N, C-alpha and C positions, 0 to 999 in steps of 0.2 A: 177447594181454592188453596193454592200455595201461598206461603208468606213471602215468597221471592218478590223482589220489587225493583223498580227503577225509581229511586227517590230523587227529589230535588229539582232544581231549575235546569231546564234544557238550554244549554248555551250553544246556539247554532252560529257557526262562523259565517260571516257575511261575505268574505272574500273567497269566491269559488274559483280557486286557482286550478284545481283538478277535481275530477269526480269524487275521489276519496276525501279530499279536504272539504268539499261542499257538504258531505254527509257527516263529517266528524262532529261528535257531540260529547259533552261531559254531563254526568249527573252528579249532583252533590249528595252523596249517600250519608254523610255526617258532616258536621261543621269543619270546614277546611280540608275535607277529603273528597276527591273527585274521581269518578270512574268513567272510563270509556269502554263499552262492551263491544268486543269484536264480533264479526259475523260468523255464522256456522257455515263455513265453506272452505274449500282449498284455496291457496293463494292464486291469484290470477291478475292479468293486467288492469282490470277494473278496480279491484279492492286493494291493490298494491301490497298485499300481504297482511292486511288489517284483519286478522282472524282471531287474535288473542286479546284478552282483557288487559288494559293498561290504565295507569292513573297517576295522580299526584297528591301528595300530602303537604300542606302548607303550614309552616311554623311562623314564628315571629321574625326570624332573621333570614330564613331561606326555605326552599322547597325541595322535596325529594320526588323524583319520578320513579315509579315502580313498573318495570318492563317498558320497552321502548318501541316495539313494533317489528314488523316483518321485512322492512326494507328502509333504505334511507328516505324514500318518499313518504312512507308511512310515519317514520320518525319526524319528518318535517311537519306533517299534519298534526301530530301529537304536540310538537313544540308550539305550534301556532295556537292550539287549544289551551295549552298551559298558560301562554301569555295572555289569553283572554280572561283567566281567572286570577292571575297574580303577576305583579311586576317584580317580585322578589327574585334574587338570583337562585338558580338551580344548583344546589351544592352537591347533590348526589343523584346518580342514576343507578338504580338497583336492579339487577337481573336475577329473576327467580330460578333460572336454569339455562342451559346452553342452547335450547332449540331456537331455530332462526326466527320464528314468529314472535319471540320474546326479547330478542337482543339485536337484531340487525338494524333496528332504528337507532342504535347507539351512534351510528355514523353522523346523524343529524346533530346530535348533542355534542359530539366531539369538537365541533367547530366553534362552540360558544366561547366567549371571553368574559369573565374567567371560565375556564373549562371545569365542568363538574367532575367530581371524583366518581369513577365507575366502580361499583361494588358487586361482588358475587361470592358464591361458595368457593372455598380454596381448591376444590377439585375441578372447577370449571375451566381454567386456562388450558390444562392438558387435554381435556375432553374436546374443547372447541378447536384447539390446534389440530387434533387428529382428524376432525371432520370438516374443517372450514372449507377446504377446496371442493369437497363433494357438495356441501350446502350451497356454495356460490354457483356452481355449475347447475344445480337443480333450480336455483332461484332464477337464473337466466332463462332456463327452459320454461318456467311457469309464468314469469312476469314480463319477459321481453324487455322493451325499453324502460319499463317501470323499475327494473332492477339496477339501473345505472347509478353509480356512486355508492353502492352498498359495499361496505368492507367490514370485516370483523373488527370490533374494538374490545380488546380483553380488559379485565378489571385492573384498576390501580390498587384496590384494597380488597383483600379476601377475608372471608369469615371461616373460622375454624371453631365450631361449637356455637358460641353466642357472641354478639356484638351489639352495642348501642350507638345510635347516631343522633346527635343533638341538632334539632332544627331551630332552636330558640323557643323556649317555653313548650316544647314538644319533643319527646324522645322516642325514636323508633327502636323496637327490639327485633333484631335479626337472629334467626336460628337456622343452622344447618341440620340436615337429617341424614340418617343412614340411607343407603341405596334403596330407592323406591320407584317413582316414575322415571328418574334418571339416577346417576350417581352423584349429582351435584344440585340437589333440590334445596331451596332456601325459602323460608317464610318470613314475612314482615308483619309485626304487630304494632298497632298504635294504641297504647293504653288510654290516651286522652279521649278517643272516640269509641274504643272497643272494636275497631275494624282490624280483621286479620286477612292479609293477602296470602293466599295459599299457593299461588302459582298453579302448576299442573299436578300438584298433589290432589287437587279436586277438579274433576270435570262435571259439568251439569248439562244435560240435554245432548251434548256431543259425546260420542263414545270415548272412553278413556284410551290412551295410547301407551302401551308398555314399552319402555326403552331401558329398564333397569332390572328390578327384581319383583316378581309378583308376590313372593312371600314377604319381602321387605316392605312393599307398598301396603299390604294388609296390616302388617305390624305397626307401621308408622301411622296409619289411619287411626288405630286405637289410641295412640299417643296424642294425636291432634285433637281428639274429642275433649281431652282434659284441659285444653287451653282456654283461658278466660275471655273468649271473644264473644261479642254480641252479634256482629255482622261478619259474615265470611265472604270473601271475594275469590271465586275459583279462577283458574287460568282460562277457562272457557265456560260461557253460560252465565245465567243471572246470579247476582249477589243477593244475599238475604239473611234474615235472622234464622232461617231454617237450614243453615248450611250443614248441620250435622245430619239432617235427613238426606242431604246430597251425598254425604260420605256413606251413609247406609246403602243407598242405591248403588253407588260405585262399588262398595264392598261386595254386594250381592252379585254384581256382574263378574268382578274379578274372582270371587269364590267359585262361581259356576265354571269359569274358564279353567281354574286350577283343578276342580273336581273332574271335569271332562278329560283333561289332559292326563291326570293321574290314572283314571280308569283305562284310558287307551294304552298307556305305557304298561299297566299291569296285564293287559291282554296281549302284549307283545306287538302292538301296532307300530308301524313306522310313522314318521312325521307326516308324509303325504296321506297315509291312511287315516291318521288322526284328524287332519284338516278336512278331508273329504267326508268323514263320518260324523263330524261334530254337529250338534243341534244348533241351527242358525237362530232358533227362537231366543237363545240367550242374549243375542245382540239386537233383536228386533226393535225394542223401544228406543234405541239410541240412534241419533243422527250420524250420518257418515259411516254407518256400520260396515257397508260393503268394502270401504277402503281400509279399515283398520282391524276388523275382527280376526281375519286370517293372520295378520301380522301378530296380533296378541297371542293367538294360539301357537304360532311358531316360536315366539320369544319364550312363552311359558314352557313349551316342550323342551327347548334347549336348556332351560334351567332345571326343570323338574325330573328329567330323565337321569340326573346324577344325584338326586337326593337320597 
């Protein structure tokens, strides 16, 4: 039995405006801390890009949203869910990194008055600008009409190293990390509850996706273990008190990928030979492995062939 859990009261939205909104729910995983768990799937017209974990932390004067969803429609459903748990203003929308499933919902929150402050790692604006056009084209292909109204919303405030955000009686601690899952990963820790939002520095059940540095990710993972968090919220998969076990499983997979790629390089194999000869068993336990394992091998090869 795993200690992973879905705690708290299920807050089902009664206004079924769209299929995605009809299924939107929050779990209260700690007092004043609410989590919406995304589905293990690729973005499609039905889920509106609702594939990543998202949530809200409520203070005495305002609330902070952590990751906003994979489209404007997804962000609108999240906003509706937030309004079901608090009437306080949303003072911050924090994006844990640049990937579309974590920040394209910003478009829904950008229309609020007063407008929340959008917060991200200092390296995110450049990374997002470089890929925004590609991300939007792909979103149109995957979501069709459900992608309408989605536009990139860059941060108003950036984090270099560490930053604290005051919600009134509750202070969130934000921390940037060296290149790992991406080059703009950010964690959010709530000392009042012991909840740590890891973004995609942690995947559970769904296969990790490498878009930064495999060596960096393994190094950052060791540092994450030392953080004084009770509950860990991954970017994908269940939250739980056993989040360090999740890191161990992820490290084992990434370590296998690195070992296989290094062995292939040592044997003088090309990228295509490395991919075709790799043992698929390394990815077998992970959901969506067919879509991402080869990508991970490719990214690792590009990095490790020059070490």
